[in-house]
C-alpha positions as CSV (number, residue, x, y, z in Angstrom):
1,M,99.5,81.5,79.1
2,R,98.2,81.6,82.5
3,S,99.0,85.3,82.9
4,R,96.7,85.9,79.5
5,Y,94.1,83.6,81.2
6,T,94.1,85.7,84.6
7,A,93.8,88.9,82.3
8,Y,90.6,87.4,80.7
9,V,89.1,86.6,84.2
10,L,89.9,89.9,85.2
11,Q,88.7,91.6,82.0
12,N,92.2,93.3,81.7
13,S,91.9,94.0,77.9
14,A,95.1,96.3,77.9
15,Y,97.3,93.4,79.2
16,L,95.9,90.9,76.5
17,K,96.7,93.5,73.8
18,R,100.1,94.0,75.1
19,T,100.9,90.4,75.0
20,W,99.5,89.8,71.5
21,H,101.5,89.6,68.5
22,P,101.0,93.0,66.7
23,R,100.3,90.9,63.3
24,T,97.3,89.4,64.9
25,C,96.1,91.4,67.5
26,P,92.6,92.9,67.1
27,R,92.1,96.6,67.0
28,S,89.3,96.5,69.8
29,L,88.8,93.9,72.4
30,D,85.6,94.0,74.5
31,L,85.4,91.6,77.1
32,A,82.4,92.8,79.2
33,D,80.0,90.4,77.7
34,G,82.3,87.5,77.5
35,P,82.1,84.2,79.5
36,R,82.9,84.1,83.3
37,W,86.1,82.0,83.4
38,S,86.7,79.5,86.3
39,K,89.3,77.0,85.7
40,L,92.6,76.7,83.5
41,E,94.0,73.1,82.7
42,I,97.2,73.1,80.8
43,L,97.3,69.9,78.8
44,D,100.6,70.0,77.0
45,H,103.0,72.5,75.8
46,G,106.2,72.3,73.5
47,G,108.5,74.5,71.6
48,N,111.9,76.3,71.4
49,R,113.5,79.6,72.4
50,R,111.6,81.5,69.6
51,K,108.3,79.7,69.2
52,A,106.0,77.7,71.5
53,W,102.5,76.1,71.8
54,V,100.3,75.5,74.8
55,E,97.3,73.1,74.5
56,F,94.6,74.0,77.3
57,I,91.1,73.8,78.4
58,A,89.6,76.9,79.8
59,H,86.3,76.3,81.8
60,Y,83.5,78.9,82.0
61,N,80.1,78.8,83.2
62,G,78.1,76.5,80.6
63,G,81.1,75.1,78.8
64,Q,84.8,75.0,78.1
65,L,87.3,76.3,75.4
66,H,89.8,73.6,74.2
67,E,92.5,75.4,72.4
68,K,96.0,75.0,71.1
69,S,97.7,78.3,71.2
70,R,100.8,79.6,69.4
71,F,103.3,81.9,70.8
72,A,106.5,83.7,69.7
73,Y,109.3,85.3,71.7
74,E,109.9,88.9,70.4
75,Q,111.7,91.6,71.8
76,G,112.4,90.1,75.1
77,A,108.7,88.8,75.7
78,W,106.6,86.1,74.8
79,V,103.4,87.0,72.8
80,Y,100.3,85.2,71.7
81,V,100.2,84.6,67.9
82,D,97.0,82.6,67.4
83,G,95.3,79.4,68.4
84,T,93.3,76.7,66.9
85,I,90.0,75.3,68.7
86,L,90.2,71.7,69.2
87,D,86.8,71.3,70.4
88,S,84.2,72.7,72.8
C-alpha cells in the first residue's frame, strides 16, 4: 500500500500497473493531471496469506481520499485488486 502511494506521488504509472491485478488494471494510466498527494494515513488493515485489505486516507491539495483497498497475493507478490471509496 505504501509503495503504491509513493508511486502515485512520483507519478510512476509503470510501477502502479505492475502492482495492479491483471483483471482490474486499466489499459492506460495517466497521472499527469492528477492531484498532488501530500500525506498517507493507514487507518486499519487485515486479511490472510492470500487476500488482504487496507483502509486509508490519502491527502492531497484541496481534499482527501478515504478508501478501503483490496489486495491479493499472486505469483509471489501482493497486487491491488480494487477499492471502495468510503467518503471524500
